[in-house]
VOLUM-675612 format. One record per residue (C-alpha): y, x, z; residue number from 1. Coordinates in pm, 1 decimal. Example, Ala and Ser with C-alpha at 12.3 -4.5 7.8 and 13.67 -1.06 7.14 Angstrom:
% VOLUM-675612
-450.0,1230.0,780.0,1
-106.0,1367.0,714.0,2
//
This chain:
% VOLUM-675612
16440.1,-3905.6,6528.1,1
16792.0,-3893.1,6660.6,2
16877.4,-3865.3,7029.2,3
17008.9,-4222.4,7037.2,4
16685.2,-4352.7,6882.0,5
16467.9,-4161.3,7129.9,6
16681.3,-4277.7,7421.5,7
16657.3,-4639.4,7304.4,8
16278.1,-4608.5,7273.5,9
16258.7,-4459.1,7624.6,10
16464.9,-4749.4,7762.4,11
16239.3,-4999.8,7586.4,12
15923.1,-4843.0,7732.7,13
16064.0,-4803.9,8082.7,14
16192.3,-5162.0,8095.5,15
15836.8,-5275.9,8011.3,16
15726.0,-5087.6,8326.9,17
15562.1,-4805.3,8133.4,18
15576.7,-4447.6,8263.2,19
15706.3,-4152.7,8059.7,20
15576.4,-3802.8,8138.9,21
15825.9,-3530.5,8047.5,22
15666.5,-3215.5,8196.7,23
15321.8,-3105.6,8313.7,24
15156.1,-2816.7,8493.6,25
14788.9,-2731.6,8455.4,26
14542.7,-2505.0,8629.3,27
14230.7,-2422.8,8426.8,28
14288.8,-2725.0,8202.7,29
14337.2,-2971.2,8489.1,30
14672.0,-3138.5,8550.9,31
14824.0,-3036.9,8883.5,32
15173.4,-3188.5,8869.3,33
15362.8,-3409.1,8628.8,34
15728.9,-3494.6,8606.0,35
15766.7,-3855.5,8505.8,36
16011.5,-4140.5,8475.4,37
15966.2,-4505.9,8565.8,38
16197.4,-4805.9,8598.5,39
16318.5,-4933.0,8935.4,40
16662.3,-5093.9,8897.8,41
16725.5,-4806.2,8656.5,42
16538.9,-4493.0,8550.1,43
16383.3,-4291.8,8833.1,44
16237.0,-3942.0,8805.0,45
15954.4,-3823.1,9027.6,46
15711.7,-3533.6,9040.0,47
15358.0,-3645.5,9119.4,48
15010.3,-3501.4,9154.9,49
14724.5,-3593.8,8924.7,50
14571.0,-3805.2,9203.7,51
14898.4,-3998.1,9243.8,52
14903.5,-4071.3,8871.8,53
14539.1,-4184.9,8870.6,54
14591.2,-4411.5,9173.0,55
14914.8,-4561.1,9040.0,56
14821.2,-4588.2,8671.7,57
15034.1,-4868.4,8524.1,58
14863.0,-5130.6,8311.4,59
15172.9,-5129.8,8090.4,60
15106.1,-4776.7,7965.7,61
15182.0,-4409.5,8007.4,62
15351.2,-4200.4,7740.5,63
15412.4,-3826.9,7703.1,64
15750.4,-3733.0,7556.8,65
15742.2,-3398.9,7375.2,66
16099.2,-3395.2,7244.6,67
15997.0,-3543.8,6909.9,68
15837.4,-3871.7,7009.1,69
15634.7,-4070.5,7260.1,70
15258.1,-4028.6,7260.3,71
15022.4,-4272.1,7431.8,72
14833.1,-4111.0,7717.5,73
14474.2,-4225.3,7758.0,74
14295.6,-4196.2,8091.1,75
13916.5,-4182.3,8093.2,76
13639.7,-4106.1,8339.3,77
13446.0,-3784.8,8291.7,78
13136.2,-3665.3,8473.5,79
13329.1,-3561.8,8786.8,80
13694.7,-3653.5,8739.4,81
13944.7,-3867.5,8552.2,82
14116.9,-3705.3,8255.3,83
14437.5,-3760.5,8057.9,84
14470.4,-3691.6,7685.3,85
14709.7,-3772.2,7401.8,86
14491.2,-3656.0,7111.9,87
14234.4,-3935.5,7117.9,88
13943.7,-3708.3,7214.5,89
13726.6,-3733.9,7526.1,90
13722.3,-3362.2,7606.2,91
13694.1,-3326.4,7984.6,92
14022.1,-3143.5,8020.3,93
14373.9,-3280.1,8061.0,94
14605.7,-3243.6,7759.9,95
14942.1,-3417.1,7745.9,96
15066.0,-3226.8,7442.5,97
15345.1,-2973.4,7411.1,98
15538.2,-3048.8,7729.5,99
15744.9,-2799.8,7930.4,100
15623.8,-2702.8,8275.8,101
15743.0,-2888.7,8583.9,102
15878.9,-2557.8,8716.1,103
16090.8,-2520.3,8401.2,104
16234.6,-2870.4,8439.8,105
16300.5,-2821.2,8813.7,106
16488.8,-2501.1,8730.9,107
16696.0,-2672.9,8460.5,108
16787.0,-2946.8,8707.6,109
16878.7,-2680.7,8964.0,110
17107.8,-2512.8,8710.9,111
17273.1,-2849.4,8636.6,112
17341.7,-2890.0,9006.3,113
17514.5,-2553.0,9051.6,114
17873.9,-2565.3,9171.7,115
//
């Protein structure tokens, strides 16, 4: 897909109150932090914990953006925790696909802010 097409798809999802995850950090297969976007009078970026995402899960959907497309994120209850996956399996481990780390994205944003 072209940049304009991906941007238009992101706008469509966000304006439907969906959330788009653009980066994730894991520890032993469990999501620790996620960088995500949501709509609030325009696109807003935030970095949240797994618990924040579980507690504020939008009914309108969550998508992981891997640079090629948007993948539906499923949340399901395991034996001791909630889990997020994009591959359709119920493996009790979080997997949002090939996303960069939150640290990487924070560093890129820091570089963009250099003067």
